[in-house]
C-alpha positions as CSV (number, residue, x, y, z in Angstrom):
1,M,3.5,28.2,-15.3
2,S,1.0,29.9,-12.9
3,L,-2.6,30.1,-14.0
4,W,-5.5,32.2,-12.8
5,Q,-8.1,30.2,-10.9
6,K,-11.7,31.3,-10.2
7,T,-13.0,31.7,-6.7
8,S,-14.9,34.2,-4.7
9,C,-14.5,36.5,-1.7
10,V,-15.6,35.3,1.7
11,C,-15.4,38.6,3.6
12,C,-19.0,39.6,3.2
13,A,-22.3,38.2,2.0
14,Q,-22.0,39.4,-1.5
15,N,-19.2,36.8,-2.3
16,C,-17.9,38.8,-5.3
17,G,-16.1,36.8,-7.9
18,L,-12.3,36.7,-7.8
19,E,-9.5,35.2,-9.7
20,V,-6.3,34.1,-7.9
21,M,-2.8,33.1,-9.0
22,V,-1.1,30.5,-6.8
23,E,2.6,29.8,-6.6
24,G,4.2,27.5,-4.2
25,N,0.8,26.8,-2.7
26,R,0.4,30.4,-1.8
27,I,-2.0,33.0,-3.2
28,V,0.3,35.6,-4.7
29,K,-2.1,37.7,-6.8
30,V,-5.8,38.5,-6.7
31,R,-8.1,40.3,-9.2
32,P,-11.8,40.7,-9.7
33,D,-13.5,38.1,-12.0
34,K,-15.1,39.8,-14.9
35,Q,-16.8,36.5,-15.9
36,N,-18.8,36.2,-12.7
37,V,-22.3,36.9,-13.9
38,R,-23.4,38.4,-10.5
39,S,-20.4,40.7,-9.6
40,E,-19.2,41.3,-13.2
41,G,-15.7,42.3,-12.2
42,Y,-16.7,44.2,-9.1
43,C,-15.1,43.8,-5.7
44,C,-13.8,46.0,-2.9
45,R,-10.3,46.0,-1.4
46,K,-11.3,43.2,1.1
47,G,-11.6,40.7,-1.6
48,L,-8.2,41.7,-3.1
49,E,-6.6,41.0,0.3
50,I,-7.8,37.4,0.8
51,A,-4.2,36.1,0.8
52,H,-4.0,37.5,4.3
53,Y,-7.0,35.4,5.4
54,Q,-5.4,32.3,3.9
55,H,-1.8,32.7,5.0
56,H,-1.0,33.8,8.6
57,E,0.7,32.6,11.7
58,D,-2.5,31.6,13.5
59,R,-3.5,28.8,11.1
60,L,-4.4,25.6,12.8
61,K,-2.9,22.4,11.3
62,R,-3.5,19.6,13.8
63,P,-6.0,18.7,16.5
64,I,-5.2,20.3,19.9
65,K,-6.2,19.4,23.4
66,R,-6.0,21.8,26.3
67,I,-4.5,20.3,29.4
68,G,-4.5,22.9,32.2
69,A,-3.0,26.0,30.7
70,E,-1.0,24.1,28.1
71,F,-2.0,23.0,24.5
72,K,-1.0,19.7,23.2
73,E,-1.3,18.4,19.6
74,I,-3.1,15.0,19.5
75,S,-4.3,12.6,16.8
76,W,-7.7,12.9,15.1
77,D,-8.7,9.5,16.6
78,Q,-7.9,10.6,20.1
79,A,-9.6,13.9,19.7
80,L,-12.8,12.6,18.2
81,D,-13.0,9.6,20.6
82,E,-12.6,11.8,23.7
83,I,-15.1,14.4,22.4
84,A,-17.7,11.7,21.6
85,T,-17.3,10.2,25.0
86,K,-17.8,13.5,26.8
87,L,-20.7,14.5,24.6
88,K,-22.5,11.3,25.2
89,S,-21.9,11.5,29.0
90,T,-23.1,15.1,29.1
91,V,-26.3,14.5,27.2
92,A,-27.0,11.2,29.2
93,T,-26.5,12.9,32.5
94,H,-28.1,16.3,31.9
95,G,-30.4,15.9,28.9
96,P,-30.2,17.2,25.4
97,R,-30.9,20.8,26.4
98,S,-27.4,20.9,28.0
99,L,-25.9,20.9,24.5
100,A,-25.6,23.7,21.9
101,Y,-24.1,24.1,18.5
102,M,-22.8,27.6,17.4
103,G,-22.1,27.8,13.7
104,G,-23.5,28.1,10.3
105,G,-20.7,28.9,8.0
106,G,-20.4,32.7,8.3
107,Q,-20.0,34.7,5.2
108,G,-18.5,32.1,2.9
109,C,-18.9,28.5,3.9
110,H,-22.5,27.4,4.5
111,F,-22.3,23.6,3.9
112,E,-20.9,23.0,7.3
113,A,-24.4,23.9,8.8
114,A,-26.0,20.9,7.1
115,F,-23.8,18.6,9.1
116,G,-23.7,20.6,12.3
117,V,-27.5,21.0,12.7
118,R,-28.1,17.3,12.0
119,L,-25.4,16.3,14.5
120,L,-27.1,18.5,17.1
121,R,-30.6,17.1,16.3
122,G,-29.2,13.6,16.4
123,L,-28.2,14.1,20.0
124,G,-31.7,15.5,20.8
125,S,-30.9,19.2,21.0
126,R,-32.3,22.1,19.0
127,Y,-30.1,24.8,20.4
128,H,-28.4,26.2,17.3
129,Y,-26.9,29.6,17.9
130,S,-25.8,31.6,14.8
131,A,-24.6,35.0,13.6
132,L,-28.0,35.4,11.8
133,A,-29.5,35.9,15.3
134,Q,-27.0,38.5,16.0
135,E,-28.4,40.8,13.4
136,L,-31.5,39.8,11.6
137,T,-33.9,37.7,13.7
138,G,-36.3,40.5,14.5
139,Y,-36.6,41.2,10.7
140,F,-37.0,37.5,10.0
141,W,-39.7,37.2,12.7
142,V,-41.7,40.0,11.1
143,N,-41.3,38.4,7.7
144,G,-42.7,35.2,9.1
145,R,-45.9,36.9,10.0
146,G,-46.1,39.4,7.2
147,L,-44.9,37.3,4.3
148,G,-45.5,33.7,5.5
149,R,-42.0,32.4,6.1
150,Q,-39.2,33.8,8.4
151,Y,-36.6,33.2,5.7
152,F,-38.3,35.6,3.3
153,G,-37.1,39.1,3.0
154,T,-37.6,41.8,0.4
155,L,-34.9,43.2,-1.8
156,P,-34.9,46.6,-3.5
157,D,-35.1,46.6,-7.3
158,H,-32.0,48.7,-7.5
159,R,-32.0,48.5,-11.3
160,G,-35.6,49.7,-11.8
161,T,-36.1,52.0,-8.9
162,D,-36.2,55.8,-9.3
163,M,-35.8,56.5,-5.5
164,L,-33.8,54.3,-3.2
165,L,-34.5,54.9,0.5
166,A,-31.6,53.7,2.7
167,V,-32.5,53.4,6.4
168,G,-29.6,52.8,8.7
169,W,-27.6,51.5,5.7
170,N,-24.2,52.7,4.6
171,G,-24.2,50.6,1.5
172,W,-21.0,52.2,0.1
173,M,-19.1,50.4,2.9
174,S,-21.4,47.5,4.0
175,H,-22.5,46.6,0.4
176,Q,-25.5,44.2,1.0
177,I,-26.5,44.4,-2.7
178,P,-24.5,43.1,-5.7
179,Q,-22.1,45.7,-7.0
180,A,-23.3,48.2,-4.3
181,R,-21.0,51.1,-5.2
182,R,-21.7,50.9,-8.8
183,H,-25.5,51.0,-8.3
184,L,-25.3,53.7,-5.6
185,K,-23.1,55.9,-7.8
186,K,-25.4,55.4,-10.8
187,I,-28.5,56.3,-8.7
188,S,-26.9,59.3,-7.1
189,E,-25.6,60.7,-10.5
190,D,-28.9,60.1,-12.4
191,P,-30.9,63.4,-12.5
192,D,-34.1,61.4,-12.7
193,K,-33.4,59.3,-9.6
194,L,-33.1,60.1,-5.9
195,L,-30.9,58.6,-3.2
196,V,-32.4,59.2,0.2
197,V,-30.5,58.3,3.4
198,I,-31.8,58.2,7.0
199,D,-28.7,57.9,9.2
200,P,-27.4,59.9,12.2
201,R,-24.0,60.0,10.6
202,R,-23.0,61.7,7.4
203,S,-21.8,58.4,6.1
204,E,-20.0,57.6,2.8
205,T,-23.5,56.8,1.4
206,A,-25.1,59.9,2.9
207,L,-22.4,62.1,1.3
208,K,-23.7,60.9,-2.1
209,A,-27.4,61.3,-1.2
210,D,-29.9,63.8,-2.7
211,M,-31.6,63.9,0.7
212,H,-30.0,63.1,4.0
213,F,-31.9,63.0,7.3
214,A,-29.5,63.1,10.1
215,I,-31.8,61.5,12.6
216,R,-31.3,61.6,16.4
217,P,-29.7,58.2,17.4
218,G,-32.3,55.8,18.7
219,T,-35.4,57.4,17.2
220,D,-35.8,55.4,13.9
221,A,-39.0,53.6,15.0
222,L,-40.6,56.9,16.1
223,L,-39.8,58.5,12.8
224,L,-41.2,55.5,10.9
225,R,-44.5,55.7,12.9
226,A,-44.6,59.5,12.1
227,I,-44.0,58.9,8.4
228,I,-46.8,56.3,8.2
229,S,-49.1,58.6,10.2
230,I,-48.5,61.5,7.8
231,I,-49.3,59.3,4.8
232,L,-52.5,57.8,6.3
233,Q,-53.8,61.1,7.7
234,A,-53.4,62.7,4.3
235,G,-55.2,59.7,2.7
236,W,-52.2,59.1,0.4
237,Q,-52.1,55.3,0.9
238,K,-52.4,53.1,-2.3
239,T,-56.0,52.0,-1.8
240,D,-56.3,49.7,-4.9
241,Y,-53.0,48.0,-4.1
242,I,-54.0,47.5,-0.4
243,A,-57.4,46.0,-1.5
244,K,-55.7,43.5,-3.8
245,H,-52.5,42.6,-2.0
246,V,-52.7,43.5,1.8
247,S,-54.5,42.0,4.7
248,G,-55.1,43.6,8.1
249,F,-54.9,47.2,7.1
250,E,-58.2,48.2,8.6
251,S,-57.0,46.8,12.0
252,I,-53.8,48.8,12.1
253,K,-55.0,52.1,10.6
254,S,-56.1,53.6,13.9
255,W,-52.6,53.2,15.3
256,F,-51.5,56.0,13.0
257,L,-54.6,58.2,12.5
258,E,-54.6,59.0,16.2
259,F,-50.9,59.9,16.3
260,D,-49.5,63.4,16.1
261,P,-46.3,63.3,13.9
262,R,-45.1,66.9,14.5
263,P,-43.7,66.5,18.0
264,A,-42.4,63.1,17.2
265,I,-40.4,64.4,14.3
266,A,-39.1,67.3,16.5
267,L,-37.9,64.7,19.0
268,C,-36.1,63.0,16.1
269,E,-34.4,66.4,15.7
270,L,-35.5,66.6,12.0
271,D,-37.4,69.3,10.1
272,Y,-41.1,68.6,9.7
273,D,-41.4,70.1,6.3
274,R,-38.5,68.0,4.9
275,V,-40.0,64.8,6.4
276,Y,-43.4,65.8,4.9
277,E,-41.8,66.2,1.5
278,L,-40.3,62.8,1.9
279,C,-43.7,61.4,2.6
280,R,-45.1,63.0,-0.5
281,L,-42.2,61.4,-2.6
282,L,-43.0,58.0,-1.0
283,V,-46.4,58.0,-2.6
284,I,-45.6,59.5,-6.0
285,R,-42.1,58.0,-6.8
286,N,-41.3,54.4,-7.9
287,W,-39.2,53.8,-4.8
288,S,-37.6,50.9,-3.0
289,C,-36.2,50.5,0.5
290,H,-33.0,49.0,2.0
291,S,-32.6,49.0,5.7
292,D,-29.6,47.6,7.6
293,L,-27.9,47.4,11.0
294,G,-28.7,51.0,11.8
295,I,-32.2,49.8,12.7
296,L,-31.7,46.1,12.9
297,M,-29.3,46.7,15.8
298,G,-31.0,49.8,17.1
299,R,-33.6,50.6,19.7
300,H,-37.0,49.0,19.0
301,S,-35.3,46.8,16.4
302,T,-38.2,44.4,15.7
303,V,-40.7,47.1,15.8
304,S,-38.7,49.1,13.2
305,S,-38.7,46.2,10.9
306,Y,-42.5,45.9,11.3
307,L,-43.0,49.5,10.6
308,E,-40.9,49.2,7.5
309,L,-43.1,46.4,6.3
310,I,-46.2,48.5,6.9
311,L,-44.7,51.5,5.0
312,L,-43.8,49.3,2.0
313,A,-47.3,47.8,2.0
314,I,-49.4,51.0,2.3
315,C,-47.3,52.6,-0.4
316,G,-47.7,49.6,-2.7
317,R,-44.0,48.9,-3.0
318,I,-43.9,45.1,-2.6
319,G,-44.0,43.1,-5.8
320,I,-44.0,46.2,-8.0
321,E,-41.3,47.0,-10.5
322,G,-38.9,49.4,-9.0
323,G,-40.0,48.4,-5.5
324,N,-39.1,45.5,-3.2
325,F,-39.4,41.8,-4.2
326,V,-39.2,38.5,-2.4
327,P,-36.2,36.7,-4.1
328,G,-36.1,33.1,-5.2
329,Y,-33.5,30.7,-3.7
330,L,-32.0,27.2,-4.1
331,M,-32.0,26.7,-0.3
332,P,-33.2,29.1,2.4
333,I,-30.5,30.2,4.9
334,G,-32.6,29.1,7.8
335,A,-35.8,27.3,8.8
336,H,-39.2,28.7,9.5
337,S,-39.7,28.2,13.3
338,D,-42.9,29.8,14.4
339,E,-42.8,30.3,18.2
340,R,-46.6,29.6,18.4
341,D,-45.8,26.0,17.4
342,P,-45.3,24.0,20.6
343,R,-42.4,22.1,18.9
344,T,-40.4,25.3,18.7
345,W,-37.9,25.3,21.6
346,R,-37.2,28.3,23.9
347,T,-34.1,29.0,25.9
348,C,-34.5,27.7,29.4
349,T,-33.3,30.7,31.4
350,T,-34.1,33.7,29.1
351,N,-37.2,32.2,27.4
352,F,-36.3,33.3,23.8
353,P,-37.7,31.2,21.0
354,A,-35.9,30.0,18.0
355,I,-36.3,32.4,15.0
356,M,-35.2,31.0,11.6
357,G,-34.3,27.9,13.6
358,T,-31.5,29.8,15.5
359,F,-31.1,31.3,18.9
360,P,-29.6,34.7,19.8
361,P,-25.9,34.6,20.8
362,N,-26.7,37.4,23.3
363,V,-28.4,35.0,25.7
364,M,-25.8,32.1,25.6
365,P,-23.8,33.4,28.6
366,E,-26.9,33.4,30.8
367,E,-27.9,30.0,29.6
368,I,-24.4,28.7,30.6
369,L,-24.2,30.5,33.9
370,S,-27.7,29.5,35.0
371,D,-28.1,27.3,38.1
372,T,-30.7,25.0,36.5
373,E,-30.0,21.3,35.9
374,D,-30.5,21.6,32.1
375,R,-28.2,24.6,31.7
376,L,-25.9,24.6,28.7
377,R,-22.8,22.6,29.6
378,A,-21.3,21.6,26.3
379,V,-20.9,23.8,23.2
380,L,-19.6,23.0,19.8
381,V,-18.4,26.2,18.0
382,S,-17.7,25.9,14.3
383,G,-16.4,28.7,12.1
384,S,-17.3,31.3,14.7
385,N,-15.4,33.4,17.2
386,P,-17.9,34.6,19.8
387,L,-15.2,36.2,22.0
388,R,-14.8,38.8,19.3
389,S,-18.0,38.6,17.2
390,Y,-20.7,38.7,19.8
391,A,-21.8,41.2,22.5
392,D,-20.2,41.2,25.9
393,T,-16.8,39.6,25.6
394,T,-16.4,39.6,29.4
395,M,-19.6,37.6,29.9
396,Y,-18.5,35.1,27.2
397,E,-15.1,34.7,28.8
398,Q,-16.7,34.0,32.2
399,S,-19.4,31.6,30.9
400,F,-17.1,29.6,28.5
401,K,-14.8,28.9,31.4
402,E,-17.7,27.2,33.2
403,L,-18.5,24.8,30.4
404,D,-17.8,21.1,30.9
405,L,-16.9,20.8,27.2
406,L,-16.0,23.5,24.6
407,V,-15.0,22.2,21.2
408,V,-13.9,24.7,18.5
409,V,-13.7,23.8,14.8
410,D,-11.9,26.6,13.0
411,V,-9.1,27.5,10.6
412,A,-7.3,29.7,13.1
413,F,-6.2,29.7,16.8
414,T,-8.8,32.3,17.7
415,E,-9.6,34.0,21.0
416,T,-12.4,31.5,21.5
417,A,-10.1,28.6,20.7
418,R,-7.8,29.6,23.5
419,L,-10.6,28.7,26.0
420,A,-11.5,25.4,24.3
421,H,-10.9,22.0,25.6
422,Y,-10.5,20.7,22.1
423,I,-9.6,22.6,18.9
424,L,-10.1,20.8,15.5
425,P,-8.4,22.3,12.4
426,A,-10.7,23.0,9.5
427,R,-9.8,23.6,5.9
428,S,-10.0,27.2,4.9
429,A,-12.5,28.6,2.4
430,Y,-9.8,28.2,-0.3
431,E,-8.8,24.7,0.5
432,K,-12.2,23.0,-0.1
433,W,-15.4,23.0,-2.1
434,D,-18.0,25.3,-0.5
435,G,-20.5,28.0,-1.1
436,T,-23.2,30.1,0.4
437,F,-27.0,30.3,0.2
438,F,-27.3,34.1,0.3
439,A,-30.1,34.5,-2.3
440,W,-30.0,38.3,-2.3
441,N,-30.7,38.8,-6.0
442,Y,-33.8,39.4,-8.1
443,P,-35.1,38.1,-10.4
444,E,-32.2,35.8,-11.2
445,I,-31.0,33.1,-8.8
446,F,-27.2,32.8,-8.6
447,F,-25.0,30.0,-7.3
448,Q,-21.3,29.5,-7.2
449,M,-19.6,26.4,-5.7
450,R,-16.2,27.6,-4.8
451,R,-13.5,25.0,-5.5
452,P,-10.1,24.5,-3.7
453,V,-7.4,26.6,-5.2
454,V,-4.6,25.7,-2.7
455,E,-3.7,22.4,-1.0
456,P,-4.6,22.1,2.7
457,E,-1.6,22.3,5.1
458,G,-1.1,19.8,7.9
459,E,-4.1,17.6,8.8
460,C,-7.0,20.0,8.2
461,L,-10.3,18.5,7.1
462,E,-13.6,19.8,5.7
463,E,-16.0,20.6,8.5
464,G,-18.4,18.1,7.0
465,E,-15.9,15.3,7.3
466,I,-15.0,16.3,10.9
467,L,-18.7,16.3,11.9
468,T,-19.3,13.0,10.0
469,R,-16.4,11.3,11.8
470,L,-17.8,12.6,15.1
471,A,-21.3,11.4,14.3
472,D,-20.0,8.0,13.6
473,R,-18.2,7.8,16.9
474,L,-21.4,8.9,18.6
475,G,-23.2,6.0,17.1
476,L,-25.8,8.2,15.3
477,L,-25.4,6.9,11.8
478,P,-27.0,3.7,10.3
479,E,-24.7,1.1,8.8
480,I,-24.2,1.9,5.2
481,P,-24.5,-1.2,2.9
482,Q,-21.6,-2.1,0.6
483,Y,-23.9,-1.8,-2.5
484,L,-24.4,1.9,-1.8
485,T,-20.7,2.5,-1.3
486,D,-20.0,0.7,-4.6
487,A,-22.8,2.5,-6.4
488,A,-21.2,5.9,-5.5
489,L,-18.2,5.0,-7.6
490,G,-20.4,4.6,-10.7
491,D,-22.8,7.0,-12.4
492,R,-24.8,9.3,-10.2
493,F,-28.2,8.3,-11.6
494,S,-27.7,4.7,-10.6
495,F,-26.4,5.8,-7.2
496,G,-29.5,7.9,-6.7
497,M,-31.7,4.9,-7.3
498,R,-29.8,2.8,-4.8
499,L,-29.9,5.6,-2.3
500,L,-33.6,5.8,-2.7
501,E,-33.9,2.1,-2.0
502,F,-31.8,2.4,1.1
503,A,-33.9,5.3,2.4
504,Q,-37.0,3.3,2.1
505,I,-35.7,0.5,4.3
506,E,-33.6,2.5,6.8
507,P,-35.8,4.9,8.9
508,R,-32.8,7.0,10.0
509,A,-31.5,7.6,6.4
510,M,-33.3,10.9,5.7
511,K,-32.5,12.3,9.1
512,F,-28.8,11.8,8.5
513,M,-28.7,12.2,4.8
514,P,-25.7,14.7,4.6
515,F,-23.6,12.2,6.5
516,I,-24.6,9.3,4.3
517,L,-23.9,11.2,1.2
518,G,-20.6,12.3,2.6
519,K,-19.5,8.8,3.4
520,T,-20.5,7.5,-0.1
521,L,-20.7,10.0,-2.9
522,G,-18.3,12.3,-1.0
523,K,-15.6,9.8,-1.4
524,S,-15.9,9.7,-5.2
525,L,-16.3,13.5,-5.5
526,G,-13.5,14.2,-3.1
527,S,-15.7,16.5,-1.0
528,M,-18.5,16.0,1.5
529,S,-19.8,19.5,0.7
530,L,-20.0,18.7,-3.0
531,A,-21.9,15.5,-2.2
532,A,-24.4,17.6,0.0
533,L,-24.9,20.0,-2.9
534,W,-25.8,17.1,-5.2
535,G,-28.3,15.8,-2.6
536,I,-30.0,19.2,-2.3
537,L,-30.5,19.4,-6.0
538,Q,-32.2,16.0,-6.2
539,A,-35.3,17.2,-4.4
540,P,-35.6,21.0,-4.5
541,P,-38.9,22.7,-3.9
542,K,-41.4,23.0,-6.7
543,S,-40.9,26.7,-6.9
544,F,-37.2,26.3,-7.5
545,R,-37.8,23.8,-10.3
546,E,-40.1,26.2,-12.0
547,N,-37.5,29.0,-11.6
548,A,-34.7,26.7,-13.0
549,A,-36.8,25.9,-16.0
550,R,-37.0,29.6,-16.9
551,V,-33.3,29.7,-17.5
552,G,-33.3,26.6,-19.7
553,F,-32.8,23.6,-17.4
554,N,-34.9,20.6,-18.5
555,S,-37.8,20.1,-16.0
556,G,-37.5,16.3,-16.1
557,P,-36.0,13.9,-13.6
558,A,-32.5,14.8,-14.7
559,M,-32.9,18.5,-13.8
560,G,-30.9,18.2,-10.5
561,E,-28.0,16.4,-12.2
562,D,-28.0,19.0,-15.0
563,I,-27.8,21.9,-12.5
564,F,-25.1,20.1,-10.5
565,K,-23.0,19.7,-13.6
566,A,-23.5,23.3,-14.6
567,I,-22.4,24.5,-11.2
568,V,-19.3,22.3,-11.2
569,D,-18.5,23.2,-14.8
570,H,-18.8,27.0,-14.2
571,S,-16.3,27.8,-11.5
572,E,-17.2,31.5,-11.9
573,G,-20.8,30.8,-10.9
574,V,-24.0,30.5,-12.9
575,W,-27.6,31.6,-13.0
576,I,-29.5,28.6,-11.9
577,G,-33.0,30.1,-11.9
578,K,-35.2,33.1,-12.5
579,C,-38.3,34.2,-10.6
580,D,-41.7,34.6,-12.3
581,T,-41.7,38.4,-12.8
582,S,-45.3,38.2,-14.0
583,N,-46.5,36.9,-10.6
584,P,-44.1,38.3,-7.9
585,W,-46.5,37.4,-5.2
586,A,-46.3,33.7,-6.0
587,E,-43.5,33.2,-3.4
588,L,-45.7,34.5,-0.5
589,R,-46.7,31.8,2.0
590,T,-49.4,33.6,4.0
591,D,-52.7,31.8,4.0
592,D,-54.3,34.4,1.7
593,K,-51.2,35.1,-0.4
594,R,-51.3,38.7,0.7
595,V,-48.9,40.8,2.8
596,N,-50.3,40.6,6.3
597,V,-49.7,43.9,8.2
598,L,-51.5,43.0,11.4
599,I,-49.1,41.4,14.0
600,P,-51.1,41.6,17.2
601,E,-48.1,40.9,19.4
602,L,-46.6,44.2,18.3
603,E,-49.7,46.5,18.7
604,E,-48.8,47.6,22.2
605,A,-45.2,48.3,21.2
606,V,-46.3,50.5,18.2
607,R,-48.9,52.3,20.2
608,G,-46.3,52.9,22.9
609,L,-44.0,54.8,20.6
610,N,-44.9,58.3,21.6
611,V,-43.1,61.5,22.5
612,Q,-43.6,61.2,26.2
613,T,-42.1,57.7,26.7
614,E,-39.4,58.2,24.1
615,E,-38.3,61.5,25.6
616,A,-37.9,59.9,29.0
617,D,-36.2,56.8,27.7
618,L,-33.7,58.8,25.6
619,L,-32.4,60.9,28.6
620,M,-28.8,60.1,29.0
621,N,-27.2,59.1,32.3
622,P,-24.6,61.8,33.2
623,E,-22.2,58.9,33.9
624,Y,-22.6,57.8,30.2
625,P,-23.3,61.0,28.2
626,F,-22.5,59.7,24.7
627,V,-24.3,57.2,22.5
628,L,-21.8,54.7,21.1
629,A,-22.6,53.1,17.7
630,A,-20.8,49.8,18.3
631,G,-19.9,48.7,14.8
632,R,-18.8,50.6,11.7
633,H,-18.4,49.1,8.2
634,M,-15.3,50.4,6.3
635,D,-12.6,49.2,4.0
636,Y,-10.3,48.2,6.8
637,N,-12.5,45.6,8.7
638,A,-14.0,42.3,7.8
639,N,-15.6,40.9,10.9
640,T,-12.9,38.7,12.4
641,I,-12.0,36.8,9.3
642,M,-8.8,38.9,8.6
643,R,-6.7,38.1,11.6
644,D,-3.3,39.3,10.3
645,P,-3.1,43.1,10.7
646,A,-0.6,43.1,7.8
647,W,-3.6,43.4,5.4
648,N,-4.0,47.0,6.6
649,E,-0.3,47.8,6.8
650,G,0.4,51.5,5.8
651,K,-3.3,52.5,6.3
652,A,-3.8,55.3,8.8
653,Q,-6.5,55.2,11.5
654,T,-7.9,51.8,10.8
655,C,-9.4,51.4,14.3
656,T,-10.6,54.6,15.8
657,I,-13.5,56.1,17.7
658,M,-15.1,58.9,15.7
659,M,-16.2,62.0,17.6
660,H,-17.6,65.4,16.6
661,P,-15.2,68.4,16.9
662,E,-17.3,70.3,19.4
663,N,-17.6,67.3,21.7
664,A,-13.8,66.8,21.5
665,N,-13.1,70.4,22.2
666,S,-15.3,70.4,25.3
667,L,-13.3,67.4,26.6
668,G,-10.0,68.9,25.7
669,L,-9.2,66.0,23.3
670,I,-7.1,66.2,20.1
671,N,-7.1,64.0,17.0
672,G,-5.0,60.9,17.2
673,Q,-4.7,60.7,21.0
674,M,-5.7,57.6,22.9
675,V,-9.0,57.7,24.8
676,R,-10.7,55.3,27.2
677,V,-14.3,54.3,26.2
678,T,-16.3,53.0,29.2
679,T,-19.8,51.4,29.2
680,E,-21.8,49.3,31.6
681,A,-20.0,46.3,30.1
682,G,-16.4,47.4,30.3
683,S,-13.6,49.7,28.9
684,E,-11.4,49.8,25.9
685,D,-8.6,52.1,24.9
686,V,-8.7,53.4,21.3
687,E,-7.4,56.1,19.1
688,L,-9.6,59.2,18.7
689,E,-10.6,60.4,15.2
690,I,-12.2,63.9,15.2
691,T,-14.7,64.4,12.3
692,D,-17.8,66.5,11.7
693,T,-19.3,63.5,9.8
694,V,-20.7,62.2,13.1
695,R,-23.5,63.9,15.1
696,Q,-22.7,65.7,18.4
697,G,-23.3,63.3,21.3
698,Q,-22.7,60.2,19.2
699,V,-19.4,58.3,18.9
700,I,-18.7,55.4,16.5
701,M,-16.3,52.5,16.6
702,P,-15.6,49.7,14.1
703,H,-16.1,46.0,14.8
704,G,-13.6,43.3,13.9
705,F,-10.7,44.6,15.9
706,G,-9.0,43.6,19.2
707,L,-7.8,40.4,17.6
708,V,-4.7,38.8,19.2
709,H,-2.3,37.9,16.4
710,A,1.2,36.5,17.0
711,G,0.7,37.4,20.7
712,Q,-0.2,41.0,20.2
713,K,-3.6,42.7,20.3
714,H,-4.4,45.0,17.4
715,G,-7.0,47.7,17.8
716,A,-9.9,47.8,20.3
717,N,-12.5,45.1,20.8
718,V,-15.8,47.0,20.6
719,N,-17.7,43.9,21.9
720,R,-16.0,44.4,25.2
721,L,-18.2,47.5,25.5
722,T,-21.6,46.0,24.6
723,K,-23.7,44.4,27.3
724,N,-25.4,41.1,26.4
725,T,-28.6,42.2,28.2
726,N,-28.9,45.4,26.1
727,R,-31.0,43.6,23.5
728,D,-34.3,43.6,21.7
729,P,-37.1,42.2,23.8
730,F,-38.7,40.3,21.0
731,A,-35.8,38.8,19.2
732,G,-32.8,39.2,21.5
733,T,-30.7,41.0,18.9
734,P,-28.1,43.3,20.5
735,L,-28.8,47.1,20.4
736,H,-25.2,47.8,19.2
737,R,-26.3,51.2,17.7
738,F,-27.3,52.6,21.0
739,V,-24.8,52.0,23.8
740,P,-24.5,54.7,26.5
741,C,-20.8,55.4,27.1
742,N,-18.2,57.8,28.4
743,V,-15.0,58.9,26.7
744,K,-12.0,60.2,28.6
745,P,-8.3,60.6,27.9
746,V,-6.1,57.7,28.8
C-alpha cells in the first residue's frame, strides 16, 4: 500500500513543504503539505512537478571519464584515484590558487558545501565560486558594513506591515517570502494596506498593486537617491530613531541635501507628484521593503542596495514592527569575509575580493584564460551548471575547454558535464538526507531536514561521501582511531565525549570535522549530511541557543541533541528558535550596535548619480536599441533544475521574448514568430510574445531554458546573450536587467 511521505520543494529558496506518493520507486503523486509549519499547505506548480526533476533520461548513475570525444563509465575507485592524482599534481606544480570549487547546494541541498569548502581549504585554496555571488554579493557587502556581518539581511514584516514596497521584485512569480501569493493577495485586498511596486514592467505583482511606478530601465539608483533627497530636504526623517539606532547620518546628509530630485525623477520617466506622494507615505506609514533582482542585477547594483539601506534607516524601518528585521538562523549561508582583512583573497586577474566567502562566477572565465602562472587550471563543479546558469555561455565554453581538470558532481548529464574530464553521479534531492540554511523568516526560525523518499539508482552517492572519499585519497584527513568509530555505534552523548577527546589531541580534527563525522557517525546514521547536522547543533552560537530556548528547548548541554531529535522526528519541519522581538537590534554586529549608514567607499558613486552622467550613460547604441531584461520568473521555469521539458507539456509560450506592441509594429513583427536576439555576447532565436505589460524599448526573456535534453535543445539560453564583463564594479554581479540588444526576424 502506498503511503504519503513528507518532503519539500527544491525549485526555489522557499522550500515549501510537500507530500509525495511513491510506487515502484517513482514519485507518482505530489501535494502540498498542510502540516509544514512554514508553508502551511502552500506551494506553486513547480513543487507539484518535482517528479520531472527526479525522473528523466539525463540522470547519471555511474562515474564517467571523458576520453577524447567519448564518455566511458569507470569505477568509483578509478575515478577518485585519478582525480586525486591530478589535483595533487596541479596544486604542487602551480600552487593552490590554480584550484577552484564551484558549488554550495543550490536551492535545496546545502550540506554539500560543508564538505566542498573544507576540501578546497585542505588543498590551500580559498576560491569558492557560488550562485550567491551571481545575485546577492553587492547586497551582502552593504550589509557587512551597515549591519556588521555580510550574511545579515533584512526581511519585511509582511504580517505586520501596512505598506509593502516592492522594488524590482515580482513576488507573485519569484516568491522570496513564505507563502508569497497569499501574503501579496492579502495586502492588495486589504483597504487599510498598500502594495507599492517599482518595476519597469507591469508584472503579475504590479497588476495587484495600489501604486505602480513603471520606472525607466536602469534608473533605480537614481530614483532612490531622489526619494531620499525629497525626504531629507523636507525634514521628514525620523530624528529620534536616527539618534538612537543609526550612525553616520550627519556624514551622508549633504549627499542628498545638495541634490535636485525633479530632473532626476523626470529622467526616470516618472511623475514627480506621484513620487512626492510616495515619499510622504514612506514617513507616515508602517511600511516595509522587499527588493529583488530588478535592482540586484541592475545598473549600480551595489549602490542601489546601499541607498535602500539608507532609506530604511532614515525612515526608521529597521527593527520596528511592520518594518524590516534581521532574522535569526541556525547557520549562516555564507561567511563574513571583509575585503579590508589581508587574509581575504582576491581573484588574481580581475582583483575581486571574496564576499560572503564566495567569488563571482562572472569572473571565472577570465581567471581561467589568464596567462599568469597561478591562473585557474582545475575546477570542481558540484550541483551547478555554469554553462546555463551563469553569464556568457560562450566564454564559459571557451574557458572550460582550457582547464587541465574539470570535475563535475551532479545528478544529471548537464551541458557543463559534457565538457568535464570526470563526471561523478550524486544522489538527487529526494534520494538522501539534506536541507537548506535559508533563514528568511521572522521571528521564528524554521528547519526541515528532508529525508530520502526514493531509493538511489545505480551507484549514486551523497556529495558528502564523494568528497570525503576524495579527501581521503588526497591524504588530507587524519587517521581516525578505532575507539571513535566504535563509539559512533553507541549513544551519541558518549560519542560526543570521545570526539572531543580526539579533537584535543589531533590538531587537524576541527579543520576536517565534517569528514570525520561522516566517516564515523555518518555510518551509523546512514547519511554524512545527517552527521554534519548533528555536529552543527553541538556548538551553535550563543544567540541561536537563546532563540532555541524561546521555543521550549532546554538550554542545558543536551540542547543540541534535543533539537537534532526534533528535526529528525518532524519530517514536515519544525520551529527550532524564535528571535527576541523585544530587542530586534541584538543581532547587529556593528561596533556600536547601530545601523551604520556611512560607507566611504560608495560616497563617490552616490554623488556621481546625477542627471548629466546618467543621461549620457543611458543613451542606447543604434546597433542595440533595446534593453533586454535577461531573466524572468514565471510558473514555467525553475533555474536549470527541471531538465525534462515534459513538465511544461501543453503549456503555450513557455520560453518567449516579451515586446511592446508598438515596438513590434515598427519592426513588422507578429506574435508567435521566431526572432533573433543579438547582443555583444551572442545571438539566440526565440519565440516572440507581444504584450503591453512591458515598456516600450524593453524586452524580457526567461532564464532556465536552452537545456539539451535527450539530444534536443528546448527554448533559448538567455545566458548566451549576457556578457560576463557587463557587471557591477564593486561586487561583480551581472547586470542582467540591463543588456543592450537588437531584435530582428529570423
